[in-house]
C-alpha positions in Angstrom: 78.6 -35.7 -17.4 77.2 -34.4 -14.1 75.5 -31.1 -14.2 76.6 -28.4 -11.7 74.0 -27.7 -9.0 73.8 -24.1 -10.2 72.8 -25.2 -13.7 70.4 -27.8 -12.2 68.7 -25.2 -10.1 68.0 -23.2 -13.4 66.6 -26.2 -15.3 64.8 -27.7 -12.3 61.5 -25.8 -12.9 61.5 -27.0 -16.5 62.2 -30.6 -15.4 59.4 -30.3 -12.8 56.9 -29.1 -15.3 58.0 -31.7 -17.9 58.8 -29.1 -20.6 62.6 -29.8 -21.0 64.2 -31.8 -23.8 64.9 -35.5 -23.5 68.7 -34.9 -23.2 68.2 -32.3 -20.5 65.7 -34.6 -18.7 68.3 -37.4 -18.8 71.0 -35.2 -17.4 68.7 -33.9 -14.7 67.7 -37.4 -13.6 71.4 -38.4 -13.4 72.1 -35.4 -11.3 69.1 -36.0 -9.0 70.3 -39.5 -8.3 73.6 -38.2 -6.9 72.5 -34.9 -5.4 70.3 -34.9 -2.2 70.2 -31.1 -2.2 68.6 -30.9 -5.6 66.2 -33.7 -4.8 65.1 -31.8 -1.8 64.6 -28.7 -3.9 62.4 -30.7 -6.3 60.4 -32.1 -3.4 59.8 -28.6 -2.1 58.5 -27.6 -5.6 56.1 -30.5 -5.4 55.0 -29.5 -2.0 54.5 -25.9 -3.1 52.4 -27.1 -6.0 50.2 -29.2 -3.7 49.8 -26.2 -1.3 48.9 -24.0 -4.3 46.2 -26.5 -5.3 44.8 -26.6 -1.8 44.9 -22.8 -1.6 43.1 -22.7 -5.0 40.4 -25.1 -3.8 40.1 -23.0 -0.6 39.8 -19.8 -2.6 37.2 -21.4 -4.8 35.2 -22.6 -1.8 35.4 -19.1 -0.2 34.3 -17.5 -3.5 31.4 -19.9 -3.7 30.4 -19.1 -0.1 30.7 -15.4 -0.7 28.7 -15.6 -3.9 25.9 -17.6 -2.1 26.0 -15.1 0.8 25.7 -12.2 -1.7 22.8 -13.8 -3.5 21.1 -14.5 -0.2 21.6 -11.0 0.9 20.1 -9.7 -2.4 17.1 -11.9 -2.0 16.6 -10.8 1.6 17.0 -7.2 0.6 14.5 -7.7 -2.2 12.0 -9.4 0.1 12.4 -6.6 2.7 11.9 -4.0 0.1 8.8 -5.7 -1.2 7.4 -6.1 2.3 8.2 -2.4 3.0 6.3 -1.4 -0.2 3.3 -3.5 0.8 3.3 -1.9 4.3 3.5 1.6 2.9 0.7 0.8 0.5 -1.5 -0.6 3.3 -0.7 2.5 5.5 -1.6 4.9 2.7 -4.7 2.9 1.9 -5.7 3.0 5.5 -5.0 6.7 5.8 -7.1 7.2 2.7 -10.0 5.3 4.2 -9.8 7.1 7.5 -9.5 10.6 6.1 -11.1 10.6 2.6 -13.8 8.1 2.2 -17.3 9.1 3.2 -17.8 5.9 5.1 -19.6 6.6 8.4 -23.0 8.0 9.0 -23.3 11.2 11.0 -25.5 10.8 14.1 -28.7 12.9 14.1 -28.4 13.3 17.9 -28.5 17.0 18.8 -29.9 18.0 15.4 -33.2 19.9 15.4 -35.6 21.3 12.9 -35.0 25.1 13.0 -37.5 26.1 10.2 -39.9 24.2 8.0 -42.3 25.8 5.5 -44.4 24.7 2.6 -44.0 26.5 -0.8 -47.0 27.3 -3.0 -46.2 24.4 -5.3 -46.3 21.9 -2.4 -42.6 21.4 -1.9 -41.2 21.5 1.6 -38.5 23.9 2.6 -36.6 23.3 5.8 -33.5 24.3 7.7 -31.8 22.4 10.6 -30.2 23.6 13.8 -26.9 21.6 13.9 -24.3 21.4 16.6 -20.9 23.0 15.7 -19.0 19.7 15.9 -21.2 18.0 13.3 -19.3 17.6 10.0 -20.8 16.4 6.7 -19.2 15.5 3.4 -22.1 14.0 1.5 -25.4 12.2 1.7 -26.7 8.8 1.1 -30.4 8.1 0.4 -32.3 5.1 1.6 -35.9 4.2 1.2 -37.6 1.6 3.4 -40.4 -0.8 2.4 -42.7 1.1 4.8 -42.4 4.3 2.8 -39.7 6.1 4.9 -37.1 8.1 3.1 -33.8 8.6 4.9 -31.3 11.3 3.9 -28.1 10.1 5.7 -25.3 12.5 6.3 -21.9 10.9 5.7 -18.3 11.8 6.6 -14.9 10.2 6.8 -13.7 8.6 10.1 -11.0 11.3 10.6 -11.3 14.9 9.5 -7.9 16.5 9.0 -8.9 19.7 7.3 -12.5 20.7 7.8 -12.0 23.8 5.6 -12.1 21.4 2.7 -15.6 20.0 3.3 -19.1 21.4 3.9 -19.7 22.2 7.6 -22.8 24.1 6.7 -24.5 21.5 4.5 -27.1 20.7 7.2 -27.6 24.4 8.1 -28.5 25.5 4.6 -32.1 25.4 3.4 -33.0 22.0 1.9 -35.9 20.8 -0.1 -38.3 17.9 -0.1 -40.5 17.4 -3.2 -43.0 14.7 -2.3 -44.7 14.7 -5.7 -41.5 14.4 -7.7 -39.9 11.8 -5.4 -43.0 9.6 -5.5 -43.2 9.9 -9.2 -39.6 8.7 -9.5 -40.4 5.8 -7.2 -43.3 4.8 -9.4 -41.3 5.0 -12.6 -37.8 3.9 -11.6 -37.9 2.8 -8.0 -39.7 0.0 -6.0 -43.1 1.6 -6.5 -43.6 2.3 -2.8 -45.2 5.6 -1.9 -43.0 7.7 0.4 -44.9 9.2 3.3 -42.1 10.2 5.8 -38.8 12.0 5.3 -35.9 11.8 7.8 -32.4 13.1 8.3 -30.1 10.4 9.6 -29.8 6.6 9.3 -32.6 4.2 10.2 -32.8 3.9 14.0 -30.9 7.2 14.4 -33.0 9.7 12.4 -34.9 12.9 12.9 -38.3 13.2 11.3 -38.5 16.2 9.0 -41.9 15.8 7.3 -44.7 13.3 6.9 -47.7 13.4 4.6 -50.6 15.4 6.1 -48.4 17.5 8.4 -49.7 21.1 8.6 -46.9 23.6 7.8 -46.6 27.4 7.7 -46.5 28.9 4.2 -43.0 30.0 3.2 -42.2 33.7 3.8 -42.3 35.8 0.7 -38.5 36.2 0.5 -38.0 32.4 0.6 -40.9 31.9 -1.9 -39.2 34.3 -4.3 -35.9 32.4 -3.9 -37.0 28.8 -3.9 -40.5 28.9 -5.3 
């Protein structure tokens, strides 16, 4: 018995996929031997299946490429973000060094001794005449092997807000206590007797006092305050 083409068209997908019964398979094969049209339809199904496999392989390849591109993009973004963080950290660190750290010595050029007196207990009281553009945040102290003591004014490289520092540090009365400082040197320092006191760094310093220098006695009002 030859199957009608309409029936063959219905069972052709089952025959193609190999899920029909043995009897149906036998009838379908007999029909295909005699029907070029149904054979052509079966061939088209095979071709569509092959195209679908190729399309699937292409889709898998594209998905793999897309996944690799996405991972590469994420890695590049991560590297860029890390580099940006490092650059920001370096910029902030550099900004901190330039504006906050007391890292450069203030030159003694233009600074002069305005007043210098000796108190009754032997301490030296002095005040400096300092140019308006001189800015000081702190001091460093250095003592040479020759007995020279340096009080070095320090500031940051860039001053953004001078209201936050001490523009009058050098203009205020300051004290030198030769006896106490030499006692400290003997007990805790290098044992060298200090004989000269300077403002500024070695090679760029102003002499304030040296042992044996004759000084005026401090006025009574200063004696009452600092004596």
